[in-house]
LOZANU-736960 format. One record per atom (N, C-alpha, C): residue in three letters; x, z, y. Coordinates in steps of 0.02 Angstrom, whole numbers, always signed. Each point is the difference from the previous one (the first is absolute). Example, Ala and Ser with C-alpha at 12.3 -4.5 7.8 and 13.67 -1.06 7.14 Angstrom:
LOZANU-736960
<site r="ALA" px="+660" pz="+390" py="-284"/>
<site r="ALA" px="-45" pz="+0" py="+59"/>
<site r="ALA" px="+45" pz="+0" py="+60"/>
<site r="SER" px="-18" pz="-36" py="+53"/>
<site r="SER" px="+42" pz="+3" py="+59"/>
<site r="SER" px="-39" pz="+37" py="+55"/>
end
This chain:
LOZANU-736960
<site r="MET" px="+616" pz="+584" py="-266"/>
<site r="MET" px="-50" pz="+5" py="-52"/>
<site r="MET" px="-36" pz="+60" py="+2"/>
<site r="SER" px="-62" pz="+0" py="-13"/>
<site r="SER" px="-39" pz="+61" py="-2"/>
<site r="SER" px="+4" pz="+41" py="-61"/>
<site r="SER" px="-9" pz="+68" py="+9"/>
<site r="SER" px="+0" pz="+45" py="-60"/>
<site r="SER" px="-67" pz="-2" py="-33"/>
<site r="TYR" px="-44" pz="-34" py="+25"/>
<site r="TYR" px="-69" pz="+5" py="-26"/>
<site r="TYR" px="-8" pz="-43" py="-62"/>
<site r="SER" px="-27" pz="+22" py="-53"/>
<site r="SER" px="+3" pz="-32" py="-60"/>
<site r="SER" px="-66" pz="-15" py="-35"/>
<site r="ALA" px="-61" pz="+31" py="+30"/>
<site r="ALA" px="-61" pz="-13" py="-36"/>
<site r="ALA" px="-24" pz="-68" py="-1"/>
<site r="PRO" px="-35" pz="-24" py="-40"/>
<site r="PRO" px="-22" pz="-66" py="-13"/>
<site r="PRO" px="-50" pz="-17" py="+53"/>
<site r="PHE" px="-5" pz="-61" py="+22"/>
<site r="PHE" px="-45" pz="-25" py="+49"/>
<site r="PHE" px="-51" pz="-42" py="-32"/>
<site r="PRO" px="-58" pz="-5" py="+25"/>
<site r="PRO" px="-55" pz="-37" py="-28"/>
<site r="PRO" px="+18" pz="-79" py="+8"/>
<site r="GLU" px="-16" pz="-34" py="-55"/>
<site r="GLU" px="+20" pz="-74" py="+2"/>
<site r="GLU" px="-28" pz="-36" py="+68"/>
<site r="ASP" px="-64" pz="+19" py="+14"/>
<site r="ASP" px="-28" pz="-36" py="+63"/>
<site r="ASP" px="+38" pz="+17" py="+62"/>
<site r="LEU" px="+28" pz="+56" py="+8"/>
<site r="LEU" px="+42" pz="+22" py="+53"/>
<site r="LEU" px="+61" pz="-37" py="+3"/>
<site r="ILE" px="+34" pz="-2" py="-61"/>
<site r="ILE" px="+63" pz="-42" py="-5"/>
<site r="ILE" px="-3" pz="-66" py="+20"/>
<site r="ASP" px="-57" pz="-34" py="-23"/>
<site r="ASP" px="-18" pz="-70" py="+7"/>
<site r="ASP" px="-12" pz="-13" py="+83"/>
<site r="LEU" px="-33" pz="+46" py="+26"/>
<site r="LEU" px="-14" pz="-1" py="+77"/>
<site r="LEU" px="+73" pz="+6" py="+36"/>
<site r="GLN" px="+40" pz="+40" py="-31"/>
<site r="GLN" px="+68" pz="+11" py="+38"/>
<site r="GLN" px="+42" pz="-58" py="-12"/>
<site r="GLN" px="-2" pz="-39" py="-56"/>
<site r="GLN" px="+45" pz="-57" py="-11"/>
<site r="GLN" px="-39" pz="-62" py="+42"/>
<site r="GLN" px="-60" pz="+2" py="+2"/>
<site r="GLN" px="-33" pz="-54" py="+45"/>
<site r="GLN" px="+27" pz="+11" py="+75"/>
<site r="LEU" px="-2" pz="+62" py="+20"/>
<site r="LEU" px="+21" pz="+12" py="+69"/>
<site r="LEU" px="+76" pz="-22" py="+6"/>
<site r="HIS" px="+45" pz="+24" py="-46"/>
<site r="HIS" px="+67" pz="-26" py="+6"/>
<site r="HIS" px="+8" pz="-84" py="+5"/>
<site r="GLN" px="-45" pz="-24" py="-41"/>
<site r="GLN" px="+0" pz="-78" py="+0"/>
<site r="GLN" px="-19" pz="-31" py="+66"/>
<site r="ALA" px="-51" pz="+28" py="+24"/>
<site r="ALA" px="-32" pz="-15" py="+74"/>
<site r="ALA" px="+57" pz="+2" py="+45"/>
<site r="GLN" px="+36" pz="+57" py="+4"/>
<site r="GLN" px="+50" pz="+19" py="+49"/>
<site r="GLN" px="+56" pz="-48" py="-6"/>
<site r="ALA" px="+20" pz="-13" py="-62"/>
<site r="ALA" px="+54" pz="-61" py="-18"/>
<site r="ALA" px="-16" pz="-61" py="+29"/>
<site r="ASP" px="-60" pz="-24" py="-18"/>
<site r="ASP" px="-35" pz="-65" py="+25"/>
<site r="ASP" px="+9" pz="+1" py="+75"/>
<site r="PHE" px="-22" pz="+51" py="+26"/>
<site r="PHE" px="-6" pz="+5" py="+79"/>
<site r="PHE" px="+74" pz="-9" py="+26"/>
<site r="HIS" px="+46" pz="+39" py="-27"/>
<site r="HIS" px="+64" pz="-1" py="+14"/>
<site r="HIS" px="+34" pz="-70" py="-4"/>
<site r="THR" px="-14" pz="-39" py="-53"/>
<site r="THR" px="+19" pz="-67" py="-12"/>
<site r="THR" px="-26" pz="-45" py="+47"/>
<site r="LEU" px="-60" pz="-3" py="+20"/>
<site r="LEU" px="-31" pz="-38" py="+53"/>
<site r="LEU" px="+26" pz="+19" py="+66"/>
<site r="ALA" px="+2" pz="+68" py="+14"/>
<site r="ALA" px="+26" pz="+17" py="+70"/>
<site r="ALA" px="+72" pz="-16" py="+14"/>
<site r="THR" px="+37" pz="-5" py="-50"/>
<site r="THR" px="+77" pz="-11" py="+11"/>
<site r="THR" px="+10" pz="-79" py="-6"/>
<site r="ALA" px="-49" pz="-39" py="-18"/>
<site r="ALA" px="+20" pz="-75" py="-11"/>
<site r="ALA" px="-4" pz="-29" py="+70"/>
<site r="PRO" px="+36" pz="-60" py="+10"/>
<site r="PRO" px="+11" pz="-23" py="+55"/>
<site r="PRO" px="-74" pz="-39" py="+33"/>
<site r="PRO" px="-10" pz="+1" py="+52"/>
<site r="PRO" px="-63" pz="-31" py="+27"/>
<site r="PRO" px="-1" pz="-71" py="-14"/>
<site r="TRP" px="-28" pz="-31" py="-38"/>
<site r="TRP" px="+12" pz="-72" py="-11"/>
<site r="TRP" px="-21" pz="-43" py="+53"/>
<site r="GLY" px="-39" pz="+24" py="+40"/>
<site r="GLY" px="-24" pz="-45" py="+52"/>
<site r="GLY" px="+45" pz="+7" py="+65"/>
<site r="ALA" px="+58" pz="+37" py="-7"/>
<site r="ALA" px="+43" pz="+14" py="+59"/>
<site r="ALA" px="+27" pz="-57" py="+44"/>
<site r="ALA" px="-15" pz="-1" py="+63"/>
<site r="ALA" px="+30" pz="-52" py="+51"/>
<site r="ALA" px="+39" pz="+33" py="+48"/>
<site r="ASP" px="+61" pz="-27" py="-3"/>
<site r="ASP" px="+51" pz="+29" py="+49"/>
<site r="ASP" px="+10" pz="+73" py="-15"/>
<site r="SER" px="-13" pz="+50" py="+46"/>
<site r="SER" px="+19" pz="+63" py="-20"/>
<site r="SER" px="-56" pz="+46" py="-5"/>
<site r="ALA" px="-64" pz="-35" py="+7"/>
<site r="ALA" px="-70" pz="+35" py="-7"/>
<site r="ALA" px="-30" pz="-10" py="-74"/>
<site r="PRO" px="+6" pz="+56" py="-35"/>
<site r="PRO" px="-28" pz="-10" py="-67"/>
<site r="PRO" px="-69" pz="-3" py="+4"/>
<site r="VAL" px="-30" pz="-47" py="-45"/>
<site r="VAL" px="-69" pz="-10" py="-1"/>
<site r="VAL" px="-29" pz="+4" py="-72"/>
<site r="PHE" px="-42" pz="+41" py="-18"/>
<site r="PHE" px="-28" pz="+9" py="-64"/>
<site r="PHE" px="-60" pz="-36" py="-7"/>
<site r="THR" px="-8" pz="-30" py="-55"/>
<site r="THR" px="-65" pz="-43" py="-16"/>
<site r="THR" px="-55" pz="+48" py="-2"/>
<site r="GLU" px="-61" pz="-31" py="+6"/>
<site r="GLU" px="-59" pz="+40" py="-12"/>
<site r="GLU" px="-6" pz="+28" py="-68"/>
<site r="GLU" px="+24" pz="-38" py="-43"/>
<site r="GLU" px="-2" pz="+22" py="-71"/>
<site r="GLU" px="+41" pz="+66" py="-12"/>
<site r="GLU" px="+59" pz="-5" py="+33"/>
<site r="GLU" px="+52" pz="+57" py="-8"/>
<site r="GLU" px="-28" pz="+68" py="+37"/>
<site r="VAL" px="-32" pz="-14" py="+55"/>
<site r="VAL" px="-35" pz="+56" py="+37"/>
<site r="VAL" px="-56" pz="+28" py="-46"/>
<site r="ASP" px="-38" pz="-44" py="-29"/>
<site r="ASP" px="-56" pz="+27" py="-44"/>
<site r="ASP" px="+31" pz="+32" py="-51"/>
<site r="GLN" px="+58" pz="-24" py="-31"/>
<site r="GLN" px="+24" pz="+37" py="-69"/>
<site r="GLN" px="+29" pz="+69" py="+29"/>
<site r="VAL" px="+25" pz="+7" py="+63"/>
<site r="VAL" px="+23" pz="+64" py="+22"/>
<site r="VAL" px="-57" pz="+52" py="+5"/>
<site r="GLU" px="-53" pz="-24" py="+33"/>
<site r="GLU" px="-61" pz="+35" py="+8"/>
<site r="GLU" px="-27" pz="+20" py="-65"/>
<site r="GLU" px="-2" pz="-41" py="-53"/>
<site r="GLU" px="-30" pz="+14" py="-59"/>
<site r="GLU" px="+42" pz="+54" py="-37"/>
<site r="LEU" px="+65" pz="-6" py="+5"/>
<site r="LEU" px="+45" pz="+45" py="-33"/>
<site r="LEU" px="-3" pz="+64" py="+34"/>
<site r="TRP" px="-5" pz="+5" py="+66"/>
<site r="TRP" px="-2" pz="+69" py="+33"/>
<site r="TRP" px="-68" pz="+34" py="-19"/>
<site r="GLU" px="-56" pz="-41" py="-9"/>
<site r="GLU" px="-65" pz="+32" py="-21"/>
<site r="GLU" px="+9" pz="+26" py="-67"/>
<site r="ARG" px="+34" pz="-35" py="-49"/>
<site r="ARG" px="+10" pz="+18" py="-69"/>
<site r="ARG" px="+40" pz="+58" py="+2"/>
<site r="ILE" px="+54" pz="+6" py="+35"/>
<site r="ILE" px="+44" pz="+65" py="-2"/>
<site r="ILE" px="-40" pz="+58" py="+29"/>
<site r="ARG" px="-39" pz="-12" py="+51"/>
<site r="ARG" px="-41" pz="+58" py="+24"/>
<site r="ARG" px="-50" pz="+23" py="-52"/>
<site r="GLU" px="-36" pz="-55" py="-39"/>
<site r="GLU" px="-49" pz="+29" py="-53"/>
<site r="GLU" px="+38" pz="+33" py="-53"/>
<site r="LEU" px="+56" pz="-26" py="-23"/>
<site r="LEU" px="+30" pz="+27" py="-51"/>
<site r="LEU" px="+33" pz="+75" py="+12"/>
<site r="THR" px="+29" pz="-7" py="+64"/>
<site r="THR" px="+24" pz="+75" py="+20"/>
<site r="THR" px="-62" pz="+49" py="+3"/>
<site r="MET" px="-55" pz="-17" py="+25"/>
<site r="MET" px="-61" pz="+51" py="-6"/>
<site r="MET" px="-18" pz="+15" py="-70"/>
<site r="ALA" px="-2" pz="-55" py="-44"/>
<site r="ALA" px="-19" pz="+15" py="-62"/>
<site r="ALA" px="+48" pz="+48" py="-33"/>
<site r="VAL" px="+59" pz="-12" py="+8"/>
<site r="VAL" px="+53" pz="+46" py="-34"/>
<site r="VAL" px="-3" pz="+71" py="+34"/>
<site r="ASN" px="-10" pz="+0" py="+61"/>
<site r="ASN" px="-2" pz="+74" py="+35"/>
<site r="ASN" px="-67" pz="+38" py="-17"/>
<site r="GLU" px="-53" pz="-33" py="-9"/>
<site r="GLU" px="-59" pz="+24" py="-9"/>
<site r="GLU" px="-19" pz="+4" py="-79"/>
<site r="HIS" px="+44" pz="-13" py="-40"/>
<site r="HIS" px="-14" pz="+1" py="-74"/>
<site r="HIS" px="-21" pz="+71" py="-24"/>
<site r="PRO" px="-49" pz="+14" py="-40"/>
<site r="PRO" px="-16" pz="+63" py="-17"/>
<site r="PRO" px="+49" pz="+44" py="-43"/>
<site r="TYR" px="+53" pz="-38" py="-20"/>
<site r="TYR" px="+52" pz="+37" py="-34"/>
<site r="TYR" px="+29" pz="+52" py="+52"/>
<site r="TRP" px="+9" pz="-18" py="+61"/>
<site r="TRP" px="+34" pz="+50" py="+46"/>
<site r="TRP" px="-36" pz="+65" py="+10"/>
<site r="THR" px="-65" pz="-4" py="-9"/>
<site r="THR" px="-35" pz="+70" py="+9"/>
<site r="THR" px="+18" pz="+41" py="-59"/>
<site r="THR" px="+4" pz="-32" py="-61"/>
<site r="THR" px="+16" pz="+44" py="-62"/>
<site r="THR" px="+73" pz="+28" py="+9"/>
<site r="THR" px="+43" pz="-39" py="+30"/>
<site r="THR" px="+70" pz="+10" py="+6"/>
<site r="THR" px="+12" pz="+55" py="+46"/>
<site r="ALA" px="-41" pz="+3" py="+58"/>
<site r="ALA" px="+4" pz="+46" py="+48"/>
<site r="ALA" px="-7" pz="+69" py="-26"/>
<site r="SER" px="-39" pz="+19" py="-53"/>
<site r="SER" px="-13" pz="+66" py="-22"/>
<site r="SER" px="+55" pz="+16" py="-51"/>
<site r="SER" px="+37" pz="-53" py="-26"/>
<site r="SER" px="+49" pz="+16" py="-53"/>
<site r="SER" px="+75" pz="-3" py="+23"/>
<site r="GLY" px="+11" pz="-19" py="+54"/>
<site r="GLY" px="+68" pz="-4" py="+26"/>
<site r="GLY" px="+8" pz="-39" py="+58"/>
<site r="PRO" px="+66" pz="-10" py="+28"/>
<site r="PRO" px="+3" pz="-33" py="+65"/>
<site r="PRO" px="-6" pz="-70" py="-8"/>
<site r="VAL" px="-49" pz="-24" py="+50"/>
<site r="VAL" px="-26" pz="-71" py="+0"/>
<site r="VAL" px="+57" pz="-41" py="+24"/>
<site r="ASN" px="+33" pz="+17" py="+49"/>
<site r="ASN" px="+63" pz="-39" py="+24"/>
<site r="ASN" px="+46" pz="-26" py="-56"/>
<site r="ASN" px="+17" pz="+51" py="-45"/>
<site r="ASN" px="+45" pz="-18" py="-58"/>
<site r="ASN" px="-33" pz="-50" py="-39"/>
<site r="ALA" px="-62" pz="+12" py="-14"/>
<site r="ALA" px="-44" pz="-53" py="-44"/>
<site r="ALA" px="+4" pz="-67" py="+34"/>
<site r="ARG" px="-21" pz="+2" py="+65"/>
<site r="ARG" px="+3" pz="-66" py="+37"/>
<site r="ARG" px="+70" pz="-36" py="-11"/>
<site r="ARG" px="+53" pz="+34" py="+17"/>
<site r="ARG" px="+64" pz="-21" py="-9"/>
<site r="ARG" px="+13" pz="-35" py="-76"/>
<site r="GLY" px="-28" pz="+40" py="-43"/>
<site r="GLY" px="+8" pz="-16" py="-71"/>
<site r="GLY" px="-35" pz="-66" py="-16"/>
<site r="LEU" px="-58" pz="-12" py="+34"/>
<site r="LEU" px="-27" pz="-60" py="-10"/>
<site r="LEU" px="+29" pz="-69" py="+21"/>
<site r="HIS" px="+37" pz="+7" py="+49"/>
<site r="HIS" px="+39" pz="-45" py="+34"/>
<site r="HIS" px="+49" pz="-34" py="-51"/>
<site r="VAL" px="+30" pz="+38" py="-50"/>
<site r="VAL" px="+47" pz="-22" py="-38"/>
<site r="VAL" px="-26" pz="-18" py="-70"/>
<site r="VAL" px="-61" pz="+14" py="-12"/>
<site r="VAL" px="-32" pz="-21" py="-74"/>
<site r="VAL" px="-3" pz="-73" py="-3"/>
<site r="ARG" px="+30" pz="-20" py="-45"/>
<site r="ARG" px="+11" pz="-80" py="-20"/>
<site r="ARG" px="+20" pz="-40" py="+57"/>
<site r="ASP" px="+34" pz="+35" py="+54"/>
<site r="ASP" px="+30" pz="-48" py="+47"/>
<site r="ASP" px="+69" pz="-23" py="-18"/>
<site r="PRO" px="+1" pz="-66" py="-5"/>
<site r="PRO" px="+70" pz="-28" py="-32"/>
<site r="PRO" px="+52" pz="+9" py="+51"/>
<site r="ASP" px="-10" pz="+10" py="+61"/>
<site r="ASP" px="+57" pz="+14" py="+47"/>
<site r="ASP" px="+19" pz="+72" py="+6"/>
<site r="ALA" px="-38" pz="+48" py="-34"/>
<site r="ALA" px="+14" pz="+75" py="+7"/>
<site r="ALA" px="+69" pz="+12" py="-26"/>
<site r="GLY" px="+17" pz="-33" py="-51"/>
<site r="GLY" px="+70" pz="+18" py="-34"/>
<site r="GLY" px="+59" pz="-34" py="+30"/>
<site r="ALA" px="-22" pz="-47" py="+51"/>
<site r="ALA" px="+58" pz="-35" py="+33"/>
<site r="ALA" px="+32" pz="+32" py="+54"/>
<site r="ALA" px="-22" pz="+59" py="+22"/>
<site r="ALA" px="+26" pz="+31" py="+59"/>
<site r="ALA" px="+67" pz="+41" py="-17"/>
end
């Protein structure tokens, strides 16, 4: 748990939550059995490959949006940015208290 307690802008929190969801969706898809598997060679459908590519692109976009959010430039002058970034990860994260 981070010691950082300053409030985050709602749009930054929303971006972080979207990123968490995209990562969870990717994990679900990536760990699912390949439905087209024949013998020992797993085969993913074109649709599954497209979904993976779309999720990776979404994760990249959201990561950049979170990392480049203007909030971080104001935080840099008022305290440690790393603590703030760690604090953002647990804001409204339902799994944060499960550890």
